[in-house]
C-alpha positions in Angstrom: 18.0 -53.4 73.3 14.9 -52.1 71.6 14.6 -48.7 70.0 11.3 -47.0 70.9 11.8 -44.1 68.4 10.1 -45.3 65.2 10.9 -42.1 63.1 14.1 -42.2 61.2 16.1 -39.1 60.5 14.8 -39.0 57.0 11.2 -39.0 58.2 11.9 -36.2 60.5 13.6 -34.2 57.7 10.6 -34.8 55.5 8.2 -33.5 58.1 10.3 -30.4 58.7 10.4 -29.6 54.9 6.6 -29.9 54.8 6.4 -27.3 57.6 8.5 -24.9 55.6 6.3 -25.3 52.5 3.2 -24.0 54.2 1.1 -21.4 52.5 1.4 -17.8 53.5 0.3 -16.7 56.9 -3.0 -15.1 56.7 -3.2 -11.6 58.2 -5.0 -11.0 61.4 -8.4 -9.5 60.9 -9.4 -7.2 63.7 -13.1 -7.3 64.5 -14.7 -4.0 65.6 -15.9 -4.0 69.2 -18.3 -1.7 70.9 -18.9 -1.2 74.6 -22.5 -1.5 75.8 -23.5 -0.6 79.4 -26.4 -2.7 80.6 -28.3 -1.5 83.7 -30.2 -4.3 85.4 -32.5 -4.8 88.4 -31.1 -8.1 89.7 -27.5 -9.4 89.8 -28.5 -13.1 89.6 -29.4 -12.8 85.9 -26.1 -11.2 84.8 -24.7 -14.5 83.5 -27.3 -14.4 80.7 -25.6 -11.4 79.2 -22.7 -13.6 78.1 -24.9 -14.9 75.3 -24.7 -11.4 73.6 -21.0 -10.6 73.9 -18.0 -10.6 76.3 -18.9 -9.6 79.8 -16.0 -7.4 80.9 -17.3 -6.0 84.2 -20.3 -6.3 86.4 -21.1 -4.3 89.5 -23.4 -5.7 92.2 -23.8 -2.4 94.0 -24.3 -0.1 91.1 -26.2 -2.7 89.1 -24.7 -2.3 85.7 -22.5 -4.5 83.5 -20.0 -3.6 80.8 -20.5 -5.8 77.7 -18.3 -5.8 74.6 -20.2 -6.8 71.4 -19.2 -7.0 67.7 -20.0 -3.7 66.0 -21.6 -5.3 63.0 -24.0 -7.2 65.3 -24.9 -4.2 67.4 -28.2 -3.4 65.7 -29.6 -6.9 66.4 -28.2 -7.2 69.9 -29.7 -3.9 71.3 -33.3 -4.8 70.9 -32.7 -8.3 72.3 -31.1 -6.8 75.4 -34.0 -4.4 75.9 -36.4 -7.4 75.8 -34.8 -9.1 78.8 -37.0 -8.9 81.9 -34.2 -7.9 84.2 -32.7 -5.1 82.0 -33.7 -1.5 82.9 -31.6 0.5 80.4 -29.0 -0.1 77.7 -26.5 2.5 76.7 -23.9 2.3 73.9 -20.5 3.8 74.4 -19.7 7.0 72.5 -16.0 6.3 72.2 -16.4 5.4 68.5 -17.8 8.9 67.8 -15.1 10.8 69.6 -12.1 12.4 67.8 -9.1 10.7 69.2 -6.6 12.8 67.3 -5.0 14.9 70.0 -2.2 16.5 67.9 -4.2 19.7 67.3 -5.2 20.0 70.9 -1.6 19.5 72.0 -0.4 22.3 69.6 -3.1 24.6 70.9 -2.0 24.0 74.5 1.6 24.6 73.6 0.8 27.9 71.9 -1.3 29.0 74.9 1.6 28.2 77.3 4.0 30.2 75.1 1.6 33.2 75.1 1.4 33.0 78.9 5.2 32.7 79.2 5.8 35.8 77.0 3.4 38.0 79.0 
């Protein structure tokens, strides 16, 4: 009978020890993303937007597309999008400029509710 397994137990053990000796795992670097709304005149050209970023949503009826682009490349991408013949308007999401710390607003709401309850 012929043994098809050519690796001996020692070879397998050597391979496993090499896996354990790997360098440290590099941390995941999160790239900043910004949402860009592109209003267009014709739906048939929407596929071209994928060259500039990740196309998340596209509406045939409302004629707009949601595109996510790298924040550091935003200044170069916006003029390129404006130059496309089918693009009417480009708007950048304001989510990065909003204060997303809701702790102060929550405390204010709680104190307002306490004042109403006392009255």
